[in-house]
N, C-alpha and C positions, 0 to 999 in steps of 0.2 A: 256627787256620790262621795259617801264617806269610805273610810278605808275599813275593811271588813276586819271583823274580831279575830284576833290572832289567838291560839293557845301556845304557851312556851314551858319547857321543862330544862332545868340546868343540872348539868353534871361536873361535879367539882373532883378533879383528878388529885391524886397524893401530893403532888409538886405545887398545887395551887392553879394549873391551867383549867379552863372552863371548855365544855362542850353545851352549846344548845340546840335543842331539837324545836321547831316552831312549825305550826299548822294551822291552817286556816287562811292564808293571806295568796298562797300561788295556787295554780293549777288546780282550781277547785272543782272541775267537771271529772278529773279522775276518780276512781273509788277512794283514793288514799294519797297524800303527797306531804311531804314534810320538806323542810331545809334544816340542814345540820351544819353548824359553824363551830369553827375551832380556830380562834385567831382570826385571821383574813380569809382563812379557807372555806368554801361553802361548797355544799352539795345538794341538789335538788334530787329526790328519789318520789316517783310515781307508782301507783300500782292499779292495775284494772282487770277485772275478773270477770268473764262472760258467766252469765246466768245457768246456761246451759251447756251441756257437753256436746261436741259435734257427734253425729251417727258413727258407730263403729269404732269410736275411741275408747280404748281400755285402759289407757294410762294417761299422767298428768302431763299436759302440753303447756310448760313452763319454759318462759324466756327470760333470762336475765341480761339487759344491756346495760354497759356502762361506758360512756363517752366523756370525753376531756375537751370541753371548748376552748380554743386557743385564746379568745379574748379573756378567759378567766386570768390569764397571766400577762394580758396586754401585749399578745402577739398575733401576727398574721400566719397563718399556714404557709410553709415554704414550698408547697406543691405548684404543679403548672396553674391548677383551677383556683389556688388562692382559697380553698374551704376545706371543711374537715371531710375525710373522704373514708375510706374503710378503717375499721378499728386496728390499732396497734396491737402488737403483741403484748405491751404491758396492759392495755386496755381489756384484752382479750383473758388474760390472765387474772385480772381482776373481777371479770364476770364469773369465772371459773369458782373462783374461791368463794363469792357469795352463792351461786346457784348451789353449790355442794352442801351448803348448811341449810339454805332454804328449802330444798327439794323434799328431804326425809320429813319435815315438819307439816306438810299438807297430809290430809288423810288419803289413805290409799284408795279410797273409792270415789275420790274428788278428782274428775276428769274434765272439767271446765278449762278453757284456756285462760293462762294466767300470764300476764305481761307486766314487769318489773323493769323500770328504765331510771338509772341514775347517771346524773351530768354533775360535772364538775362546772361551778359556774362563777367561783372567784378562786384565787390561789395566790398566797402570800410569800410563797417562796420558802417555808419553812414546813408548815405542816405537810404531812405526807396523806394525800387525798385517799388511796385506796385503804388506811387504816379505818378510816369512817364508813366506807361504803356498805359494808356488813349492817351497821348500826342503822343508817338511814333507809334501807330496804326494808328491814324488819318494821321499822317505825312507820313506815309508811303503811305496812299491810296491819301491823297492830292496831291502828285507829278506825279499820274497817270492820265489815261483818263478814269478810271471806273467811270460809272454813280455815285454822290455821293452829297448830299447836305450839305457836311460839308464846311470847318473842324471842327472839335470840340476838346475838351481837358477835363482833369480831373485833380481835385487839391484836397489835403487833408487839410482841414481847422482845426485849433486846437486854443484853448484859454487857455493861462497861466498867471498868474498874471493880469487877466482883458485884455489882448491883444490878439487880432486874428492876425493869421499867417498863412503860407501856407508852406506844404512840410516839416514839423519839422525832427529833428533828433529824435532816440529813446530815448534817454533821455528825450528832450521835451515832447514827447509824452506820457511819464511816468506821468508826471506832470500835464498833460492837463485834463480839466474840460469837453471839449466837443471835438469829434474826428469824422468829417464827411467826406465822400467823395462827390464832388459836379462834375457833367458832365454837360457840356453845349455846345451850339453853341455860336456865337457871338450874337445873337438874345434872345436865348432861355435857360433856365435851362430846361435839358431833364432828370436829373437823380440825387437823393439825397439819402445816405445811412450812418448810423453811429449810434453813441452812444453818450450818453450825461450823465452827472451826476445833473439829475433832473432840467433842465433849462425850463425857459418859453418860449413860443412860440414865442415871440417877439425876444428873442437871437437868437433861430434858424434862424429865417428869417434874422436877421443882418449877421449871420456867412454865410448864403447861398449868399446873395447880395454879401458880402467882397469876397467869391470864385469868382463868375462870373466876378468882375472885374477883378482878375488876370488872368483868364482864357482868356479874350478877348485879352491880351498882347500875350499870347500864339498861339492863333490863327493868329494873325497879322502874327507872325514870320513865321509861316506855309504857310501863302499865299505869304509872300515875298520868300521863298524857292521855292515854286511852280513856280513863276514868273522865277528866275534863272534857274530852270532845264528845262523849255519851253516845256512839254510834258504835261502839264495838261488840255490845252484848245487846239481844243474842245474835249467834252468827247466823247467817242465812240457811235457809235449809235447801236441800238438793238431793237429787236420787238419781245417780248416774248409772247404776248398775242393776240389773235385774237378776236374780239367781233362783235357782231350782234346788229345793234341798232334798228332793228324792233323787234327783240326778246326782248330786254331790256325794251322798251317801252310797250309791251304786258305785261310782266310780272309785270311792276309796275302797270299798270291800272287795271289789273284784280286781283291782290293779295293784294296791299296795305291796303284796306279797311278792308279785312279780316282780315289781319295779325294784325292789329291796335285791332281789336274787341277781338282776341285770347289775345293780350297784356293787354288789358284793364280788362279781367275777370282773378281775382286772382286765382294762381292754382300751386300747386307743381311743382318741376323742370322736373320730368319724365312725368307727366301730360302735362305740357305746350309743352314739347319738340315733345310730340305725336300730338297735336293739331298743332304745327307748320307745322310739316310733313305732315299732313292730307292736309294742305292748298296747299303745292307745289305738292302732289300727285295729287289733284284734277286738278291743272293746266296743269301738264303733261298728263292726261287722256285724253285730245282733241288729242294727236297725237298717240294715243295706236292703231290705226288701220293702221298706217303707220310706221313701225318698223323702216325703214331707216331714216325717218325724226326724229323720237323720238330719236334714238341714236345720230343725229347731234345737236339737240337742247338741250338734257339734261344737257351736261357740261355748257352751256350758262345759263341755267335756274337756275342751283345749285349757280353758281356765281351772278346773278342778284338778286334771291331772297334772299341770305344772306343779300345784301345790302338793299332789302326792309324791312326784319327783324330788322336789326340796325337801321334803320332812323325811323321806325314805333315806336318802344321802346323808342327812344331819345326824338321824339317830344311828346310822351305821356307824358314822365317825364318832358318836358319842358314846355307844354301848361297845363296838368291837375294835374300836382303834384300828380301821380299815378304811382307806381311802379309795377313791374311783378307780385309779391305777395300780392298786394294791399295796403301796406304799404305807409306813405307819406316819404318824404326825411328823416326825423330826426329820423324816429322810429326805435328802435332797435329789432331784432327778439327774440323771446321768449328764456329765457335761463333757463336750470336747471344745478346742477353740484351735485356731491357726492364725499365723501372722504372715504379713508378706505376701497376701492374697492376691493383691491388684498391681500389677508391676508398672502400671502408670500412676499410680497415686504415691503421694509423698509419705505414706502409712497407712497400713490397712490390717483389718482383722475380721475373723469368722468366729462369733460364740454362738454357740447351741446348747441350750440346758432344755431337756425332754425335746418337747414338740415346739418349742420358742427360738428363733433363730434371726440374729441381727449381723447384717454386712456392713461394716463402720470404715469410713474412709477419711483421713486427715489431709487437708491442705493447708501448706505453709504460705504465707505471705507477708508483703511489707505493710506499713501503716497505711498505704494507699488503697489496701485492701479491706479496711475496719469497717465493720457495719456501723453506719451512720445513725444514729438514734437522735430523731428530732420531734419532740413532743412539748406540751407545755410544762410539764414538769422538768425535764433535762433535755440537756442538748450535748451529747457528747460521741465519741467513737469506742466502740466494742470490739477489743481485739481479741476476745475469744468468745465463741459462740457456736451453738450446736442446733442443727436441724434434724428432726424426726420425721421420718415418713412411714405412713402405715396403709400400704397398698392392699384393694380388695382381696388379691388371690393368697394374701398370707393366711387368711381365714377360710379360704376355699370358697369366696364369695364372688360374684359379678355383680358391680353396681356402679351408678356413674361417679365420676370423678368431678368434685366441686370445688376443686382448691384445698389448700390446707385448712385442715378443720381444726377447731377448737381443743380437741382432743390432741392432736399431732402438735400444737403449740404447748399445751400443758405439759403431755409428756417430755417433750423435748426441754423444756425448760428445767424440769426437774433434774434430768440428768445434766444438763449443764450447770446447775447449781452444785452438783455430787461432784463434778468433775473441778470445777473452778478452784476447788479450794487446796489443790496440788498442784497448780499452774505456778511456777516462780515468778516473783515479781520482776525479776530482772530477765525475764523472756523476752527476747527482741522480735519475734514474730506475732503477726495476726495471724491466728489459727482457725480454722473452720474445721467442724466435725460433722458430718453426714451420717446417720443411721438410716439404713433401708431396712425394714422389718420383712424377712421372707417367711417366716412361718410364725403362728401366733397360737399359743395355748398357755396362758400364764402370763406374767409381766413381761412386757417387750420392753418397757422403760429401763427395767433393772438389767436386762439383757443389754441395752444400749450403753449402760454405765460399764459393764464389763469389758463390751467389744471397745469402747471409747478408751479406756484403759490401755488395752492392748495395742490399739493402733498409735497412741500417742508414744508408747514407748516403742513401737516399731518404726515411727518417725522420726526418733532421736530427740524428741521432747523432753527435757530434763525433770519430768513430774517429780515431786518430793516423795511421792508413796504411792504405790497402785493404791485403787480404790474398787471395791466391789458392792454390789446391791442385791438385796433378796426382798421378795413380797410374801406377806405373811398374811395369815386368815384367823378367824376366831369362830368357833360354834359354841354356843350356849344354849341351856335348857334352864329356864325362870324357876319352873316347878321344882325340879330335882338340884339345881344349884350345880349340876356339870358343866364343865367349859373344857374346851380342846382348843390348843393352839396348832395352827397347822404351817409348817413351813414351806416354802417355794410352791404357791397354791397354784392351781389349775384354773382354766377360765370358769368353769362350772362351779368351783369352790369358791371363787369371788362372789359368784353370782348369788349362791345360797348362804354364804356365811354373815356373821353379825359385825365383822369389822375387816377392813382392807388397809394394811398398811403396809409402806415401803421404806425400807431404811439402806441409807448406803454408807460407806465410811471406809475408813483404813484400818490397820490393825492396832491404831491406837485410838479411835473413836469416831464418832459419827459425823458426816459432813452434811448430810440431807436427809428429811424423810417428807412422807406424804402419808397422812392417816385420815380414813373415812370411816366413823363410827355408826352404826346402823341401830342401835338398840339404845335405851335410856339406862342410866345408872349403871354403866360400866365401873365398876372399882379400879381404884389406882393398882390394887394388889394384881389383879389381872392384866393390868397394861403392862404394869412391870415384867411380870412372867411372860409376856409376849416379846418384850423388847430385848429382856436376856436370851429367849430362845433364838430372834432373830441375830442377835450378835454371834452366836455359835454358827447358825446358817451362813451369814455373811464371812465368817473366817474360813469355812470350810471352802466356799467358792473362791475367796481370795487366795486358798493355796492352789486351787486348780488351775487358775488362771495364772500364776506366776510360775506353775510348771512350763508353760508355755514360753512365757517371756519373764524374767525376774526383775529386769531393770532396765531403763532406756537404753537404747543404742548409745555409743560413745559420739556419733556424730548423724547429721542428717545423710540420707542418701544422695549419691552420686549426682542424680536428675533434680533433686530437691534445691530450692533456693538457700545458697549461705547468707548469712546475715552479718552485718559488723555494725555495732552502734558506736558513733562517736559524739563528744560533746564541745563545742566550740564557743568561745566569747560571743555574745549577742553582735558585737561591731563587727564580725567577720562575716554574718550571714550574707550581706549584700554582695562581698568580694567572692563568695563561694557560686552566688547565683548569677552575677554578672549582670550587665545590662540586658534586659527584655528577655532574661534566663539563659543569655547566649553561652555563657560559661558552661554551667551545670548540664544543659543539653549536649552540649560538644563532649563533654566527660563521658556522660552516660552513653553515648555514641561510640566513644572510642574504648570504652571499657566494656561494653555490653552489661552493663548492670543498670539497676533502678535507683536513683538517690531521691530521698524523701527529706527535707529539712522542717523541722517544727520548732517554733519559738516558744520556749518555757521559761518565764522570769528573765532573767540576766543570760541564760546561755542558749544556744542552738542546738537541739539535738539531732543528730544526722545519722538516718538508716541508709545503708548501702547493700541492696540485695543483689544477687547474681548466682548463677551456677558454676562459676570459673573462681576459686580461691585465688589463684594468681592475678586475674582481671580486678578483683575487689581489692585486693592489695594494691593494684596500681592506681584505682580510683582513690583509696586511702592516702597513698602519697602524695597525689595531687592536691588533695585537700590541705594535706599537712604543711605542703609548700605554701599554699595561699595564706593559711592561718598561722604560721611558724611565728613564735616568740621566743627568743632565746631566754634561756635561764641561766642566771648568775651562778657560776660553779660547776655548771655542766660540759661535758666534754663531748667535742664535735670532731667529726672526720670531714675536713674542710678541703677546698680545692683553690689552689693558687690562681688568681685571675689576673693579678697585675703585680709587677717586681717593681721596686722604687729602691734607690741608694739607701733610705732610711727604714725599709721593711718590704713586706709583702701584703697586698691586700688579698684575705681568704674567704671566700665564699661558705658559709656553714650549711646554707639553705637558698633555694632559688631566690634571688633578689634580696638577700640578708649577707651583707659583706662586712667586714671588720679588718683593722690595721693589726698585722703582726709584726710590731716593731722590731729591729734588728736587735735591741737590747734583749729581746724577750723569746729570741729563738734557741740561744744556748746560754749556759751560765758564763761560758768562756767569752771574751771580747772578740767580735766578728768585724772584719774590715768589709765583707761583702755578704749579701744576701745569697744564701747557697741553692735557692729554689729557681725554678723556670715554669712559666705558665702552663697550666694543666697538672702540675705536681699535686699530690694528695699529702695533706698534712693534719696531724691530730693535734686540736688546740683546745685550750680551756677557757671559756668566757668570763672574764674578770669583771665585768659590767662595764660603765659608761664613763667618759671623761667629764670635764667640766662643759665641753660644747656638745655633749649627747652623743658622742661618737664611742662607737663598740671598741673594746680593748681586748685583745686576745695574747694569750701566751702559749708557747710550747715548752719552755725551760721548766717551767713548775710542774710539768709532767715528767720530768728527769731528774734522777739522783744529784741531789746537790753534791759537788766535789768536795772532798775535806779540805781545809785550809792547812797549809804547811805549816809545820813547828817553828814559832818565832816570827812568822808573817801575817800582816794583815790581811786584808780582804783579796782573795785571787784578781788578778787584772781583769778589768771589766765588770767586776760583780760591784753593785753598789748597795746602798744600805736597803735591808728588807723594805717592800713596797709599804708605803703609808707610814714609815718609820723616820722620824726626824730628829736631829739634833737639837737637845733642849735650847731654849730661847736665850740668847745672849751667849750661847757657848760655842767657841770655834774648837778646831781639832784639838785633841789633848796636846800637851807639851811633848816636843821630840816627835811627833808625827806629822809627817809631809806627804803630799800627792805623791803617790807610787813613781819611782824612778822613770823617766821616759814618758810620763803622762804629762800633758800640757793642756791649758785652755787653748783651744782652738784660736788661731792666728787672727789677729786683728779684733778679737772678743775681749774686752774688760768685763770684769765682774761688776754688775751694776752696784751703786752705792747703796748700801744697806740691804742689799738682796742676796739671798743665799743661793746656791747654785741649785737648780731643779735637775734631779738625776732621772736618765730613761725619758727625757719629755719628748711627747710626738711633734714633728716638726708640723708648721703651718702649711695650709695647702699652696701658699707661695714657694715655699721651700721646698 
């Protein structure tokens, strides 16, 4: 059997790197399949769409699935079953990025089930695979007859050394001050998400424009591939909706003014919902006597009445500048916040903005508590992470709990990236933030950012700056050209608007953003105005939360773990741990601490965690004893451990002793060592002698006595250390050994040898 014909398109990036798109060789029973390759990284993307919609389905059942095969990087999964299991958070985030761009590009009346599956099948260790996932998914659809208003693509835009580029390597990404994913069609930006190091709004717009220019090249390549394949046109016919124009006209005529009046009357979420429902029920009441007719028209009425609600609220905002709760477009809802709400947590806060509320807690831990990330792409410990929970009661619903949803993963990641920028690099703790959403009508992820900032400062984490976040909306009218930007949107405004974007940042710049644009051809001028209005709102919220707490507490709370980080030479790691961990385990038991050692290059990084500062200090002292290395020139407070005729042995640390020679005790000559065992004495470490023995001195810490006029060196005082009489030169004429001082009895001056002053006796002496 011959190899099937493959069709290929090539995309060349500005720096010469190449991306290839190939179809026709793999997964041919799918409606569409492509292999996208860059370097040694390869993605297989497939798409299948049912021909007909399931009965009663009035939405697009689109599933986007992204999975990383461990064999792609030559690894075996580390779990118990040794096979790929549930998707990781990173895989879920990639699914969301692709879904958010694809979903609005399918026709509104297309309701057949669509499944897009993307698999990482080869990984070269350099190319970031999720940069290519959007391109792969779109290319798989573009070569089919599935109704689709694409193609689209996604690129990662970064900036380092002041230059923008796309789809960087991991090393380049580490040094980037901007990291955003941009998704777009040839004509319009559809999605933006990423994190930044306090950049300006103008810098963000520049990056978005840069990414869009690169996306257009990738879309052209998809169009060329579709032409080669020849199956993309015409698109398949479908009829997934039935309509009754007579009922549509009747619904609009009889309900629009009533809905407009309800929308104009400020009310809460629940009250407003009841009023809108009452208008619809009033309309349906005219059919109550004819059960068969009521059953027929009800589905149509629900669809058309939804359109009436949406248009009435949009026109009210555009024409009257009045919002559903009575605010004008720029006003932020009332805010209140409180810290230290949970006595048992290491840090906590309640943040409430309008009808949205987050209860957030911070937990501090050691390196042993880090989140272990084990994927094809990366294996590392994450020391700062945020978990977001969205229980059904927060919106007044009762529904089954099915584990952590994709939405919860995505919202939590956005808040984590927003706060990550202000966690100091020298932070010693593993930090876990948990946000439980207790009420929701508006952006709960932005409430999480604000509550997270408050809880971190309450916990005593020394963040560099407070961070706040805001959710913005946009209403446009293509016919009139009017548009209105909305600050701090409600849930209903999110649903009816043309753009939903969330911006977080400090007073000095943006730290994260998430933007979904629902209309085509949105101008950069409108986007810039929206970003600047978002900045004003963000700063207003920032001022509100800093009224509660303006800077981190000076220290962690009494019941929170205290942390000390030490560095030791790599050679000492074994000595601290001990045989079979005996020493470190006993040390933890004795000091009631948790001690973790990590080897980094040529050093050992030690974390000591506990709730009692004194016990932590005791653990530090023990480790210092084990790893003690004296420094030449340093002064130590030592203890005399043994006294000899020629001096005293002084311990300057446990197991570290040196000789304090009798001639180094004082400047004056001594006949006897003036110490007893156990005495404390301050000494200076002078280095090592030729036999690698430690030399200590006390006299160098004392003032040198003045030399009497007309007298040589004081008795017992030798020539300064290290200084010798010039070669071949004896004592100056007329100078003799001081009176009364003789060479020891029986000791002759060796032939040709000069006397060595203050020489340490040998072990035998």
